Steps between C-alpha positions, in 0.01 A plus 500: 500500500567811710230700321232263631601549865270727703632842600576588861184712508288211368649269764431756773143539370451123521648466849294784647189365324558156652536655845170685458331182372606316816271735692235541230479176302230638270722794397656459156757769429495659157796413283774762503518716192847522343669832573189628677506787745491436873128548527204461266403792281334771701265590216252248636287683763447182703876445521560865584256474792690200637849650477508669845409167665746314275784733601400458865525121458838528325627720784370245751684222316829693516453610862323209669546213256322339212278286722359805679427671167334189356286460812391864474421467128296183558277682748359696205403184304582705189700290254551801271672677789706188570606472136599866475682474835686196368616686189591817687690309767699303243588821316617683810676195644677437169615863482622481861695178433661652189586818689665297776682300231351175631383416150632632172288690253492337157 
């Protein structure tokens, strides 16, 4: 049944989450929310405070590679930061892949 197959974004979320878990085995990524925005809601003050660091990590992933960004995120020992970074990275990576026509939007 095609409807039961995961979306490209869900697959990307899973792959990036697995890569992060290789470096941080105790990290458990939050499940992706269907049709969610790139990043968690900014109404949460704790999330809002983390966003500059999250964007810095996303930029590092695009410029220097995912491994470098994961290493930098792990230095903080902040799993909330890691989870938000994971979601933000998947959102921006997905948008980039769609823009480059590497994957098709549903």
